[in-house]
C-alpha positions in Angstrom: 81.5 97.1 89.4 83.0 93.6 89.2 80.9 93.0 86.0 80.3 95.9 83.7 77.3 96.0 81.4 78.5 95.5 77.8 76.7 98.6 76.7 78.4 100.8 79.3 80.1 103.7 77.6 83.8 103.9 78.4 83.6 107.7 78.8 81.1 107.3 81.7 83.3 105.1 83.8 85.6 106.2 86.6 89.1 104.6 86.6 91.7 104.4 89.3 95.2 104.0 88.0 97.4 102.3 90.6 101.1 101.8 91.1 102.9 100.0 93.9 106.6 99.8 94.8 107.5 96.6 96.7 110.3 94.7 98.4 110.3 92.2 95.6 108.1 90.6 92.9 106.4 87.7 94.8 103.3 88.9 96.7 102.6 85.3 97.7 106.1 84.7 99.1 106.3 87.5 101.7 107.2 90.5 99.6 105.4 93.6 100.8 104.3 97.1 99.5 106.7 100.0 100.3 104.8 102.7 98.4 101.3 103.0 96.9 99.8 105.7 94.6 96.4 106.0 93.0 95.2 108.5 90.4 91.5 108.9 89.6 90.6 109.4 85.9 87.2 110.7 84.9 86.0 111.8 81.5 89.5 111.4 80.1 91.1 113.7 82.6 93.4 113.1 85.6 91.7 114.2 88.8 92.7 113.6 92.4 95.8 111.7 93.4 96.8 109.7 96.5 100.2 108.4 97.6 101.9 107.1 100.7 105.1 105.4 101.7 104.4 102.1 103.5 106.4 100.4 106.2 106.7 96.9 104.9 107.7 95.6 108.3 110.6 93.8 106.7 114.0 94.9 105.3 114.1 96.4 101.8 116.7 94.7 99.7 119.6 96.8 98.4 118.8 96.2 94.8 115.2 97.5 95.4 116.7 100.6 97.0 118.9 101.1 94.0 115.9 100.8 91.6 113.4 102.9 93.5 115.4 105.0 95.9 113.2 103.8 98.8 115.3 102.6 101.7 114.5 101.0 105.0 115.4 104.2 106.7 112.8 106.1 104.6 109.9 103.9 105.6 110.8 103.4 109.2 108.3 106.1 110.4 105.8 105.4 107.6 102.5 103.8 108.4 102.1 100.0 108.0 99.6 99.1 105.3 96.9 98.2 107.9 97.0 101.8 109.1 96.0 103.1 105.6 94.1 100.1 104.3 90.6 101.5 105.0 91.5 104.7 103.1 93.0 102.8 100.2 90.0 100.4 100.0 87.6 103.4 100.0 89.6 105.2 97.3 89.7 102.2 95.0 86.1 101.4 95.7 84.4 99.7 92.7 86.1 101.9 90.1 87.9 100.2 87.2 91.3 99.2 88.4 94.0 100.2 85.9 97.8 99.6 86.1 100.8 98.9 83.8 100.9 95.2 84.2 97.7 95.0 86.3 98.3 91.5 87.6 101.3 92.7 89.6 99.7 95.7 91.3 96.3 94.0 91.8 98.0 91.0 93.4 100.0 93.1 95.9 97.1 95.4 96.7 94.8 92.5 97.4 97.4 90.7 99.4 97.9 93.7 101.6 94.1 94.3 102.0 93.7 90.7 103.0 96.5 91.0 105.7 94.7 94.1 107.0 91.3 92.3 107.2 89.7 94.5 104.4 87.3 93.3 101.8 89.3 92.3 98.6 88.9 94.2 95.4 86.4 92.7 92.9 86.3 95.6 90.5 86.9 95.3 86.7 90.5 95.6 85.6 92.3 97.1 82.7 96.0 96.6 81.9 97.8 99.3 79.9 100.4 96.8 78.8 97.7 94.7 77.2 96.0 97.7 75.7 99.3 98.9 74.3 99.9 95.4 72.7 96.7 95.8 70.8 96.9 99.5 70.0 100.6 100.1 69.7 101.7 96.8 68.1 104.4 98.6 66.1 106.4 99.3 69.2 109.2 96.9 70.0 108.3 96.8 73.7 105.4 98.1 75.7 107.3 99.0 78.9 106.2 102.2 80.6 109.4 103.9 79.3 108.6 102.9 75.7 104.9 103.8 75.7 105.5 107.2 77.4 108.2 108.0 74.9 105.8 107.1 72.1 103.2 109.6 73.4 105.7 112.2 74.4 104.8 111.9 78.1 107.4 112.9 80.7 107.8 110.6 83.6 108.7 112.4 86.8 110.3 110.3 89.5 110.5 107.0 87.6 110.1 103.9 89.8 108.3 105.9 92.5 104.7 105.0 92.9 103.2 108.5 92.3 105.5 109.3 89.3 104.7 106.0 87.6 100.9 106.2 88.4 100.6 109.7 87.0 102.5 108.7 83.9 100.4 105.6 83.5 97.2 107.7 83.9 98.3 109.9 81.0 99.2 106.9 79.0 95.8 105.4 79.7 93.9 108.4 78.5 95.9 108.4 75.3 95.3 104.7 74.8 91.6 105.3 75.3 91.7 108.1 72.6 93.3 105.6 70.3 90.6 103.0 71.1 87.9 105.6 70.4 89.5 106.3 67.1 89.1 102.6 66.3 85.4 102.7 67.1 85.5 101.6 70.7 82.8 103.5 72.6 81.5 100.9 75.0 82.9 98.2 77.2 81.9 95.5 74.7 83.7 97.4 71.9 86.9 97.4 73.9 86.4 93.7 74.7 86.2 92.9 71.0 89.3 94.9 70.4 91.2 93.0 73.1 89.7 89.6 72.3 89.1 89.4 68.5 87.1 86.4 67.5 85.9 85.6 71.0 82.4 84.3 70.8 81.5 83.2 74.3 80.3 85.5 77.1 82.6 85.9 80.0 83.5 88.1 82.9 86.3 90.2 81.2 89.4 91.9 82.6 92.3 93.1 80.5 95.0 91.3 82.5 98.3 90.8 80.8 100.1 87.6 80.0 103.3 87.2 82.1 106.0 89.5 80.6 108.8 90.9 82.7 110.2 93.0 79.8 106.9 95.0 79.7 107.0 95.7 83.4 110.5 97.1 83.6 112.3 99.8 81.7 
């Protein structure tokens, strides 16, 4: 589902909301995944979930442990990513990839899949940060904390992959509701909302501009 037909109804798509915790912010400079979670959303409802700690095969910096609570000791007996890569790749499949700051999670997941020899993801992507910028422009920030507070969503286990993925999934369903209220029923409707005035056809993904303040609390 790398390219979605413009007339495809949003309600008929399956989405996988992903969150990763990592040893740092630079996937291309040796940082690794320490935890991954995925939440499947169909027909506006949260369905099955998946989560696993991951042994990054390198030390976890102290500041990361302070933020996430994940220490080197916690992941010592956890599987390396290559041991779960097939399961992860199958779960994500060709469903629409959704994340809060999708470029970050997409980059890390594809980096780990490449290390494991798996086929990279080529699915369509949606970013809840970017959706929030269009739909919740009145908010001072679109961090997960700010957006969940706006919708009255409780985040359990903040800065852990499953807690953040579940919260993002609930945020995503609320954002879709707001998009429906603005007349967005199909993929092309959402495209026009996110790219007003765009006239040329292109392969579209709602990836965010770089913004660290929308990624963090």
